[in-house]
C-alpha positions, 0 to 999 in steps of 0.5 A: 499490474501483471505482466501481459506475458504472464497473463498469455502464457499462465493463463490458468495460473491467472485464472486461480489467482483470481478464484483464490482471491474470490474475484472475477475469472472472466476478466482473465478471458476478456483481457486475453481477447482484447490482446489478441485484437491489440497483437493483431492491429500491431501486425497490421500494422507493421505490415501498412508501414512496410507497404507505406515505405515501399510505396513512397520509395517507388514514387520518386522513381515514376513520372507522369501518370504514374507517379500521380496514380503512386501519390494516391496510393501512398496517400490511400495506405496513409489513410489506412494506417491512420485508421488503423493507430487509431484502432490501436490506440482504442483498444490500448485504452481499453487493455490498460483499464483491464490490466489494472483490475487485475491482482497481485498473484499470491505466493505458494504460501499464502493459506486459500479462504474467502474472508478473516476467517480463514487467516491463520496464527504464525506465532504469538508472542507474550501472555495476554495483560491480566489485572486485578481489577477490570480493565477499562479501555482506551477512551475511558482512559484517555479521558480520565487522563486528559489527554483525548477529545473525541467530543470536541473532534466531532464537534469541529470535524466529524465523527472519527476525528478527535483531539489529543492533548498535554501527555496524549501528544508527549506519548506519540510523538515518543512512539514514533521517534522511539520506531523512528530509532529502531530504524535509524539503526537499521539503516532506514532513510527518514523521509518526510513525505507528500500527504496530498498526491496526484492520483494515479500515484495511489492507484499505482501503489495500491491498485485499481484502475481509479482511486477508491471512493469509500477510501480516499479523500479526493481534491476535484478542483486540483486533481490531489488526493490525500494519501492513506498511507505513506507508502503510497508517496515512497511508491512514487518517490522513484516513479519513472525512475532506473535506479543503480542496481548495486544500491538495493536494498534502497530502505526508506521510512517515511513520517507522515500524516494519513487519511482514510475514510474508512467509510462502511465500516461500524459498531466497535471497530469504529470506537476511540482510535482504532479506525480514524480517518488521520493518523499518524504513522512511521512506515517502512518502505523497501525497493529491493532485487527481485531476488531477495524481496522474500527475504527483505518481507521476513526481515521487515517483519523482524523489525515489527516485532522488535517495536512490539517487544521493545514496548512490551505488547503481546500480541501475534503474527497473523497471516493472511488469506488469499481472500483478505490481501489488499489488491498489490499484495502477492503476501501479507503479515498482520501483527494484532497486539492484545487489547485489554479494553475489547478483550482481544486482539486487534490489528497494529500494524501490517507488513506486505511484498508487493513483488514488481506489481507497484513497480511496473504500474508506477515504472521503476526499474533498475540496471542489472548490470549485464546492459539491460533493466527490470523492475524492482520488487517493493515491500512496505510495513508498518513500523509504528501507526501511532493511533492503535499503538497508543491504544495498545499502550493506555489499555496494556498499562493501566494502573487500578488508581487511574494511572498509566505505566510508561513503557521503559523503553519509551521513557528517556522520549518522556523526559524520563517520566514513568507515570501518566497520572490524571491531570486537573483537567480531566476533573 
């Protein structure tokens, strides 16, 4: 959520940000108009309260008919005050959802563009894996190894659900533990979070005035929603709290299932594990001092790169343009891993600085040490999203004989096993 003062004092900056994002610029004018109504009502209410206070004090000094007249006048003032306060509540109820429609202001370094075609590749690491045989995609590899069953997943739960079996389970757990160990070595606190949260936690973290029915699974009977990422539950951990500024940054490593409806996705995007409804993830989340959040952003990105480099997966870092930014983000890097089965790079991690946008919505402050409090900055990044990490590992480490080499960094987590071979179950 943007600060009202920023919208009042820099309306052209906000309009420019909306224009760059392809959003409705007229929203700024509507907010300013409702805000003017709100401030006028507040001023009127303050005047009526002062007048009512004077009238009430005067009544005590009157008697007889004069006192009765004073009481009647005070009653009239009280009724006017009630009416104005009711009008103020109505205006504030109109203003809040309007403010929640506004996206965060993009950082000046974010390229301006309407869609992913305007994203900018910042750097690449490694060369796309080459093979002496036609590489298969992870669906074919997983079936051959007997570790992935999409057909039975669809039978029991619908499309884009799956069963992981045998070595697939062990490989997923190895990926998660490897990523977690990387974070532990850098001082992150591991957290297993709720996967069901109140809707205001998700809207506070992701933006918008209400849940997105195209993305979020909602349970009306309990007024709870399934998280799409532990970013949601981690962002809500300190909701309504005032943190000790000396503790910042607070770095959390969230482990959770993630649930996404992903309605509207189609084509190659939904083949196999690339865009599923349920997956495991280790998420980085940082509560940070505003003066250090951009440095923290690069730090989180460096961890994402270290994890992929450790796995030996070729990748590229992509800076998202304004039209591709999430509502809450001021700046986002995606990392896309080379996926031989697709013959192209595919997104495997994302890393965002949401500045004070989430903190304002979730009311998370820190003490500055000068007797004041300010909103923290919050940042998030994917350490590992196992479904897509499995794609990258299986496809880049496949062998001509149908086996898959285990990335050396994962061998200790796989009980020393270096090769995954087709199982009897698969045959």
